[in-house]
C-alpha positions in Angstrom: -4.8 16.4 11.1 -4.0 20.2 10.9 -4.0 23.0 13.0 -7.9 22.9 14.9 -7.8 26.7 16.9 -5.2 29.4 18.0 -3.3 29.1 21.0 -5.8 31.0 23.2 -8.4 28.2 22.2 -5.5 25.5 23.5 -7.0 25.4 27.3 -7.8 22.5 29.0 -11.5 21.1 28.2 -11.7 18.2 30.4 -10.0 19.2 33.7 -13.3 17.1 34.9 -13.5 14.3 32.7 -12.5 10.8 34.3 -9.6 9.0 33.8 -9.3 6.6 30.6 -7.7 3.3 31.1 -5.7 0.8 28.4 -7.4 -2.2 30.1 -9.0 -5.2 28.2 -12.1 -4.0 26.3 -15.4 -4.6 27.5 -18.0 -5.9 25.2 -19.7 -2.8 23.9 -17.5 -0.3 25.7 -15.6 1.1 22.5 -19.3 1.9 21.4 -20.4 3.5 25.1 -16.9 5.6 25.2 -17.8 7.1 21.7 -21.2 7.9 22.6 -19.4 9.5 26.1 -16.6 11.3 24.3 -19.2 12.9 21.9 -21.6 13.9 24.4 -18.8 15.5 27.2 -17.1 17.6 24.2 -20.2 18.6 22.5 -19.7 17.0 19.4 -22.2 15.2 17.1 -21.7 11.4 17.5 -22.2 10.8 14.3 -19.3 13.1 13.3 -17.2 11.4 15.4 -17.9 8.1 14.6 -17.4 8.8 11.2 -13.9 10.9 11.9 -12.9 7.7 13.7 -13.8 5.2 10.9 -11.8 7.6 8.0 -8.7 7.3 10.2 -8.5 4.3 11.7 -11.6 2.0 10.4 -12.3 2.0 14.4 -9.3 0.0 15.4 -7.1 0.7 18.4 -4.0 -1.5 16.6 -2.7 -2.4 19.9 -1.4 0.9 20.7 1.0 0.8 18.1 1.7 3.6 15.5 0.0 4.2 12.1 3.0 4.6 9.2 2.9 8.5 10.1 2.7 7.8 13.8 -0.8 8.2 14.6 -2.6 6.1 17.1 -5.7 4.9 18.3 -9.2 5.3 16.8 -8.6 9.0 16.3 -5.2 9.0 14.8 -4.1 11.6 17.1 -0.4 12.0 15.7 3.3 11.8 17.9 5.3 11.2 15.0 8.0 11.8 17.2 8.0 9.3 19.8 6.8 6.8 17.1 10.1 7.3 15.3 11.9 7.1 18.7 10.7 3.5 18.8 10.8 2.3 15.3 13.8 1.8 13.4 14.8 3.6 10.2 15.4 1.4 7.2 14.8 0.6 3.2 13.6 -2.0 1.9 16.7 -3.3 -0.5 19.1 -2.5 -2.5 17.7 -2.5 -5.9 18.3 -0.4 -8.7 14.9 1.7 -9.2 15.8 1.6 -13.2 16.5 -1.8 -13.6 17.9 -1.6 -16.9 21.4 -3.0 -17.9 22.1 -0.6 -20.6 22.9 1.9 -18.5 24.2 2.7 -15.0 22.3 1.7 -11.9 19.9 4.2 -10.1 19.5 3.7 -6.5 17.2 5.6 -4.5 17.1 5.1 -0.3 15.5 7.5 1.7 17.0 5.4 4.7 19.6 7.8 4.9 17.2 11.0 5.5 17.2 12.5 9.0 15.3 12.4 11.1 12.6 15.3 11.8 12.4 16.7 15.7 9.4 17.6 16.5 9.9 21.5 16.1 10.5 20.4 12.4 7.4 18.5 12.2 4.2 19.8 10.4 1.3 20.3 12.9 -1.0 16.9 11.4 2.4 15.1 12.8 1.8 16.0 16.4 -1.7 16.6 17.3 -1.7 14.2 20.1 0.5 16.9 22.0 -2.4 19.3 21.5 -5.1 16.7 22.7 -3.2 16.6 25.5 -3.1 20.1 26.0 -6.9 20.4 25.5 -8.1 17.3 27.7 -5.0 17.3 30.6 -5.1 13.0 29.6 -1.1 12.5 29.6 0.4 11.4 26.2 1.2 7.8 27.1 -2.6 7.0 28.3 -3.7 9.2 24.5 -1.8 6.9 22.5 -2.6 3.4 24.8 -6.0 3.7 26.0 -9.0 4.0 23.1 -11.6 5.8 25.7 -8.4 8.7 26.2 -7.9 8.2 22.5 -11.5 9.0 21.7 -11.8 11.8 23.9 -8.9 13.4 22.8 -9.6 13.5 19.0 -13.0 14.6 20.3 -11.9 17.8 21.9 -9.7 18.7 18.7 -12.8 18.0 16.7 -14.7 20.8 19.6 -11.8 23.1 19.6 -11.9 23.3 15.4 -15.7 24.1 15.7 -15.2 26.5 18.1 -12.1 28.2 16.4 -14.6 28.8 13.3 -16.8 30.5 15.7 -20.0 27.7 15.5 -21.8 26.5 18.7 -21.1 22.7 20.0 -24.1 20.5 19.4 -26.4 20.9 16.6 -26.8 19.0 13.5 -23.9 17.1 11.8 -24.4 19.0 9.0 -22.7 22.5 11.0 -20.0 20.3 11.3 -18.5 20.1 7.7 -15.7 22.6 8.3 -14.5 21.7 11.8 -14.2 17.8 10.2 -12.2 19.7 6.9 -10.0 20.8 9.6 -8.9 17.9 11.5 -7.8 16.3 7.9 -4.8 18.3 9.1 -4.7 19.4 4.9 -3.5 22.9 4.2 -4.7 23.0 1.1 -8.9 23.6 0.3 -8.9 20.7 -1.9 -7.7 18.1 0.5 -9.5 19.2 3.1 -12.9 19.1 1.2 -12.4 15.6 -0.1 -11.5 14.8 3.3 -14.5 16.2 4.6 -16.9 14.8 1.8 -15.3 11.2 2.6 -16.3 11.6 6.5 -20.0 12.4 5.4 -20.2 9.9 3.0 -19.6 7.5 5.8 -22.4 9.0 7.9 -25.2 9.0 4.8 -24.2 5.3 4.3 -23.6 4.0 7.7 -21.0 1.6 8.7 -20.9 -1.3 11.4 -17.8 -3.8 11.7 -16.0 -5.8 14.2 -13.2 -3.9 15.6 -9.8 -5.5 16.0 -10.3 -6.0 19.5 -13.2 -7.9 18.6 -15.8 -5.1 19.6 -18.9 -4.3 16.9 -19.2 -0.6 16.4 -21.9 0.7 14.8 -22.9 4.1 12.9 -26.8 4.2 11.9 -26.7 5.7 7.9 -28.4 9.4 7.8 -29.0 9.5 4.0 -30.1 12.9 4.4 -27.3 14.7 5.8 -26.7 17.5 3.7 -23.1 19.5 4.9 -22.7 23.1 4.8 -19.5 22.4 2.6 -18.8 26.6 1.6 -17.5 26.3 5.5 -14.1 25.4 3.9 -13.9 28.5 2.2 -13.3 30.3 5.5 -10.4 28.1 6.9 -7.8 30.1 5.0 -6.2 27.1 3.5 -4.5 27.8 0.4 -5.2 26.4 -3.4 -4.0 23.6 -4.3 -0.6 23.8 -6.9 -2.1 24.2 -10.5 -0.9 21.8 -13.4 -1.6 18.9 -15.5 -2.7 16.6 -13.2 -4.1 13.1 -14.4 -6.5 12.3 -11.7 -10.1 11.3 -11.0 -12.4 14.1 -10.2 -13.2 12.5 -6.3 -9.9 13.0 -5.3 -7.8 16.2 -4.5 -4.8 16.0 -6.5 -1.7 18.9 -6.9 1.3 18.7 -9.8 4.5 18.7 -8.0 6.3 17.7 -11.0 9.6 15.5 -11.0 12.9 17.4 -12.7 13.9 16.1 -15.9 17.3 17.7 -16.3 20.5 16.3 -17.9 24.2 16.5 -15.6 26.6 15.6 -18.8 28.8 12.8 -19.7 25.5 11.2 -21.0 24.0 11.1 -17.2 20.6 12.5 -16.6 17.5 12.3 -14.2 15.1 11.4 -12.9 12.8 9.6 -15.4 12.6 9.3 -18.9 10.4 10.7 -21.3 8.1 8.6 -23.4 4.8 9.0 -25.6 2.2 6.2 -23.4 0.4 4.3 -24.5 0.7 5.1 -27.9 4.4 3.7 -28.2 3.4 0.9 -25.1 0.9 -0.1 -23.5 0.7 0.5 -19.4 -0.5 -2.9 -18.2 0.8 -2.5 -14.4 0.0 -0.7 -11.2 2.5 -1.2 -8.9 1.9 0.1 -5.0 4.8 1.3 -2.4 5.4 3.0 0.7 7.7 6.0 0.7 10.0 5.1 3.9 9.8 8.8 4.4 7.8 11.9 5.8 5.7 13.7 3.2 8.1 16.5 2.9 11.0 14.5 2.5 9.2 12.6 -0.1 8.5 15.6 -2.4 11.9 16.9 -1.6 13.3 13.3 -2.9 10.9 12.8 -5.9 12.2 16.9 -7.0 15.7 15.8 -6.8 16.7 15.3 -10.4 20.0 12.9 -9.0 17.1 10.8 -7.3 14.4 8.2 -8.7 10.7 8.9 -9.6 7.1 7.7 -9.8 4.2 9.3 -10.8 1.9 9.6 -8.0 2.4 10.4 -3.7 -0.2 9.6 -1.4 -0.7 11.2 2.1 -1.4 8.8 4.8 -3.3 11.4 7.3 -5.8 12.5 4.2 -5.4 10.7 1.2 -4.0 13.9 -0.8 -2.4 13.1 -4.0 0.7 14.4 -5.8 1.3 13.5 -8.7 5.1 14.0 -10.4 5.1 12.6 -13.8 2.6 12.7 -17.3 1.7 9.2 -17.1 3.1 8.9 -21.0 6.5 9.3 -19.4 8.0 6.6 -17.4 9.4 6.8 -13.7 12.0 4.7 -11.9 10.9 3.5 -9.6 10.0 -0.5 -9.6 13.2 -2.0 -10.0 12.5 -3.9 -13.2 12.9 -2.2 -16.6 10.3 -4.0 -18.4 8.0 -3.2 -15.6 8.9 0.3 -15.3 8.3 1.0 -19.1 4.7 -0.5 -18.6 3.5 0.9 -15.5 2.5 3.4 -13.5 4.1 3.7 -9.3 2.4 4.8 -6.5 3.8 5.5 -3.2 2.2 5.7 -0.1 3.4 7.9 2.8 5.1 5.9 5.5 8.2 6.5 7.1 7.4 4.0 9.5 9.5 1.5 8.2 9.3 -0.7 10.7 6.5 -3.0 8.7 3.9 -3.8 11.8 2.5 -0.2 11.3 -0.6 0.6 9.8 -2.1 2.6 7.2 -5.0 5.2 7.6 -8.5 4.5 5.5 -8.3 7.8 4.1 -5.5 6.7 2.1 -6.8 3.1 1.4 -9.8 5.3 -0.3 -8.0 8.2 -2.2 -5.6 5.1 -3.2 -8.4 2.9 -4.4 -10.4 5.3 -6.6 -6.9 6.8 -8.1 -6.2 2.9 -9.3 -10.0 2.6 -10.7 -9.3 5.8 -12.7 -6.2 4.6 -14.0 -7.2 0.8 -14.3 -10.1 2.3 -16.8 -8.2 5.0 -18.5 -5.7 1.9 -19.5 -7.8 -0.6 -19.3 -5.9 -2.7 -16.4 -7.2 -5.8 -15.5 -8.8 -5.1 -11.8 -6.5 -8.0 -10.4 -3.5 -9.2 -8.3 -1.5 -9.8 -11.5 -1.9 -6.3 -12.7 -1.7 -4.2 -9.4 0.9 -5.2 -8.0 2.9 -4.5 -4.9 6.7 -3.6 -4.9 7.1 -6.5 -3.2 5.6 -8.8 -6.2 8.1 -7.4 -9.0 10.7 -9.8 -10.1 14.3 -9.3 -10.0 15.3 -8.7 -13.4 18.1 -11.3 -13.4 19.7 -14.1 -10.7 22.1 -11.1 -9.6 19.4 -8.8 -8.9 16.7 -11.2 -6.7 18.3 -10.0 -3.3 18.0 -6.5 -3.1 14.8 -6.1 -4.5 12.6 -4.2 -2.4 9.2 -5.8 -0.1 7.1 -2.9 0.3 4.3 -2.8 1.4 5.0 -5.7 3.1 2.4 -8.9 4.6 0.8 -6.2 6.6 -1.2 -4.0 3.8 -4.7 -4.9 3.5 -5.0 -6.3 0.0 -8.3 -7.7 0.9 -9.8 -4.3 2.1 -7.8 -2.4 -0.6 -9.9 -5.0 -3.5 -13.4 -4.2 -1.8 -12.5 -0.6 -2.3 -11.9 -1.1 -5.8 -14.9 -3.0 -6.1 -13.4 -6.2 -7.0 -13.9 -8.4 -3.6 -12.1 -11.9 -3.3 -14.5 -14.1 -3.6 -14.7 -17.7 -4.8 -15.7 -18.6 -8.4 -15.6 -22.5 -8.4 -16.8 -24.9 -6.1 -14.5 -27.2 -4.1 -12.0 -29.1 -5.4 -11.1 -26.3 -8.0 -7.7 -26.7 -10.0 -6.9 -22.7 -8.8 -7.1 -21.0 -5.4 -7.3 -17.4 -4.7 -5.0 -16.3 -1.1 -7.6 -14.5 1.1 -7.1 -14.9 5.1 -9.7 -13.1 7.4 -7.1 -10.3 7.7 -8.0 -8.9 11.3 -7.9 -12.4 12.8 -5.2 -13.8 10.9 -1.6 -12.8 12.8 1.2 -15.2 12.0 3.9 -14.2 13.8 6.7 -12.4 11.7 10.5 -11.3 13.7 12.7 -8.3 12.7 10.2 -5.3 12.8 12.3 -3.8 15.3 15.1 -6.3 16.3 16.0 -8.8 13.9 15.0 -12.5 14.9 13.0 -10.5 17.6 8.8 -10.8 17.0 6.7 -8.1 15.8 3.9 -7.2 17.8 0.4 -9.2 17.0 -0.9 -7.7 13.8 -3.6 -8.8 10.9 -1.8 -9.9 7.8 -3.0 -10.8 4.2 0.0 -13.0 3.6 -0.1 -16.7 4.6 2.8 -19.1 5.2 4.3 -21.6 3.0 5.5 -25.0 4.5 7.1 -28.3 2.8 4.5 -30.3 4.4 1.4 -29.9 5.9 2.5 -29.2 9.4 3.2 -26.2 11.5 6.1 -28.0 12.1 7.9 -28.6 8.9 10.6 -26.3 7.3 9.1 -23.6 5.5 9.8 -23.8 1.3 12.9 -22.4 0.1 14.0 -19.8 -2.4 17.1 -20.7 -4.3 16.7 -16.7 -6.0 17.3 -15.4 -2.2 19.1 -18.0 -0.6 21.6 -19.3 -3.3 23.0 -21.6 -0.7 20.5 -23.5 -0.1 19.0 -22.4 3.1 15.5 -22.3 4.4 13.3 -19.4 4.4 12.7 -17.2 7.7 9.8 -15.8 9.5 11.4 -12.4 8.9 9.1 -9.1 7.8 11.1 -8.5 5.2 11.2 -12.0 3.8 9.1 -13.5 0.8 10.6 -16.8 -0.2 7.9 -18.7 1.6 4.5 -16.1 1.3 1.9 -16.0 -0.5 -0.5 -12.7 -0.3 -4.4 -12.1 -0.7 -5.8 -11.7 -4.1 -2.5 -13.8 -5.8 -4.0 -17.2 -7.4 -2.1 -20.3 -7.5 -2.6 -23.7 -9.0 -3.1 -26.5 -6.8 -1.2 -29.4 -6.1 -3.0 -31.2 -3.6 -5.4 -31.1 -1.2 -5.0 -32.7 2.9 -7.1 -32.3 5.5 -7.0 -28.7 6.6 -3.9 -28.4 4.1 -3.6 -27.2 0.4 -0.6 -27.3 -1.4 0.2 -25.0 -4.4 2.9 -24.9 -7.2 5.2 -22.4 -6.2 8.5 -21.6 -7.4 9.5 -24.8 -9.0 7.8 -27.1 -5.7 4.8 -28.0 -3.8 4.4 -25.5 -0.8 1.5 -26.5 1.7 -0.5 -24.0 3.5 -2.8 -24.2 6.6 -6.5 -23.7 5.0 -9.0 -25.6 7.3 -12.7 -25.9 6.9 -13.6 -23.6 9.8 -11.5 -20.4 8.5 -10.0 -20.9 5.1 -7.5 -18.9 3.9 -8.0 -19.2 0.2 -11.3 -19.4 -1.9 -12.0 -22.2 -4.7 -11.1 -20.0 -8.1 -11.1 -20.1 -12.1 -8.5 -19.3 -14.6 -6.0 -20.2 -17.3 -2.9 -22.8 -16.3 0.0 -23.1 -17.7 2.8 -26.3 -17.7 5.5 -27.4 -19.7 4.6 -28.4 -23.1 4.8 -32.5 -24.0 8.4 -33.2 -24.3 9.8 -30.8 -22.0 11.1 -32.2 -18.7 11.4 -28.0 -17.3 11.0 -24.9 -18.9 13.2 -21.9 -18.0 11.4 -18.8 -16.0 12.6 -15.0 -16.7 12.2 -11.8 -14.4 11.4 -9.9 -17.9 10.1 -10.1 -21.7 12.8 -8.5 -23.7 12.4 -9.8 -27.2 14.9 -12.1 -29.2 18.4 -10.9 -30.2 17.1 -10.2 -34.5 14.6 -8.0 -33.4 17.3 -5.5 -32.2 17.5 -2.8 -35.0 21.2 -1.4 -35.8 21.9 0.9 -33.0 20.5 -0.6 -30.2 22.5 -3.2 -28.4 21.0 -6.4 -27.7 19.2 -7.6 -24.1 20.5 -10.5 -22.6 17.3 -13.1 -21.9 18.8 -14.3 -18.8 16.8 -17.2 -17.1 16.3 -16.9 -13.2 17.3 -19.8 -11.2 14.3 -21.4 -11.4 12.8 -24.0 -12.9 9.3 -24.9 -14.0 8.9 -28.5 -13.8 6.8 -30.8 -16.1 3.4 -32.1 -14.1 3.5 -28.4 -12.5 1.0 -25.9 -13.6 0.8 -21.8 -12.5 -1.7 -19.4 -13.3 -1.6 -17.5 -16.0 -1.6 -13.4 -15.5 -1.2 -12.3 -19.5 0.2 -13.0 -22.8 2.5 -10.1 -23.9 5.2 -9.6 -26.8 8.8 -9.6 -26.0 9.3 -5.7 -25.7 12.4 -3.6 -24.8 11.9 0.3 -24.5 15.7 1.6 -25.5 15.8 5.2 -23.8 19.5 5.7 -22.3 20.4 9.4 -23.2 18.6 12.6 -22.5 17.8 13.3 -26.1 14.7 11.5 -27.1 15.3 11.1 -31.0 17.5 7.9 -30.1 15.0 6.1 -27.9 13.5 3.0 -29.4 10.1 0.3 -28.5 11.9 -2.9 -29.7 9.2 -5.5 -30.3 9.9 -8.8 -31.5 8.4 -12.2 -32.3 8.7 -14.0 -29.5 5.7 -14.2 -26.8 6.1 -14.6 -23.5 3.2 -15.6 -20.5 2.9 -13.9 -17.2 2.9 -16.4 -13.9 2.4 -16.0 -10.3 5.1 -18.5 -9.4 6.1 -17.3 -6.1 5.3 -14.3 -4.2 6.8 -12.3 -7.2 5.4 -12.9 -10.7 7.4 -14.5 -13.5 7.7 -14.8 -17.3 7.7 -17.8 -19.6 8.1 -18.4 -23.4 4.9 -19.0 -24.8 6.7 -21.7 -27.2 8.0 -23.6 -24.0 4.2 -24.3 -22.4 0.9 -25.1 -23.1 -2.0 -23.6 -21.3 -5.5 -24.9 -20.6 -8.4 -23.6 -18.5 -8.6 -24.6 -14.6 
């Protein structure tokens, strides 16, 4: 959220303010807290509400920090405290390249040292400044909504005073203060953030928060902010370069290196000529497991791995690292890497019950819309994947695949921002359902956020749990790839074995009362889908099943060509099935059809790189929590 004032201005402004409490919410109290804080601090109420909406959508998250250590509705940052209370671990042990033609390339931020308070940028320790401004203890600013809102209002007021402008007045005169509140250190990001805040003021918002309260910001369509104020903030110009971003976001060029080490080794990505050489068909959503500064150091390390874009949590700032024509090493599956764009979202709090800011969601959605339009990528969950939806390449890689962004990423909200909300497209008793629980109120218990077996804090989730029978007492379905010994899946937050997420579509196997069964990993899997609170919507889609005469067909983690397609000098890549079976009588939703394809790029010298395509074609399916592929010759397709 950036520096808001000089040291001389960081004086208590709220010595007479009543103490804030973290008690249970009172109906309507949150709206009144915004009004009271705005009046005391001399901040226009619409400005305070809109800033809070862009940070947290007015949610308190039960006092839990965001992925960058921000607390409460105003996202007051105290990263040191947040880090001390959270584990620091990676999501898996996968080979980021996922290419059998060369040695593995592992990338894990888990060994990076935790930052100390004096080494954190000011945007990650705004709670300390809010405490100095208000005289309210830090713990109260973290846990109490009234105190948190007061602290945010004090920061905005300090920013306005630092600019030499009076408190109060019209919202339009607060554009510079809002830009400063973002914490951005460059003019483009600060301006984009403030533009978003004033868009919220212009259109208005109303929603029920995670504490069950309705907060409303009335629309002010005629507000005309003084955008020229940003020029006086003393911020740097963003790094220039060949960025490929929409004009509606702040984007700078921070390139990843392409460097040769000798002995045939090089890093940290591959040169290519997409889409002329290969189509781009996927966008993969990740989180970084590192601070912003560490993330940038990692992607600029030639011995590390790479992705196309990084997005900062506090303000939605975007850094591009690779030209889109080149291939990053990010998804752990070479077939997906070669045909995808990777988006890393800042999140060093790897405890998965942390949350993501609205500023980052919005910036990410704009980038995804731009990429989808540029490369004709369908805006659906078969093509906009989480890292946790990317399949292992072969049986031995399944257990190490990453699980980010996890069950707390709000896919429903994300796709609403993309302009593709998940709505019913078929009547009752449809053959296809699309998962869509109510994120805020759907709070299944997960374990292992902080300690193995220990329950995570209650939190909204876009994922439903899958059972072997229509009962909450039934065992969870098994994933033989994750647990070859046949053990049951668990409620662990990183266990994807019995989980279906918002936007994923599955073939209906059976309906019984308040339960729906889907075909999942070769078995019937039940999820609770009560009439009064549906966790899925009825949908349409193409379904496939084994062709007549086949009792089962193999399932693959990549769509590689047949051996005869490989020219001399290009080693044949094995088409190895995963340990699952698609059985006769089962159906799965089709995500697309693709020819077998392999990008051969094991050398620094690109002269020998080849794209190998065969006659064998594959269908992509939603097979479990992750996608998978089956050979087109093995199945028949019908409309569901």
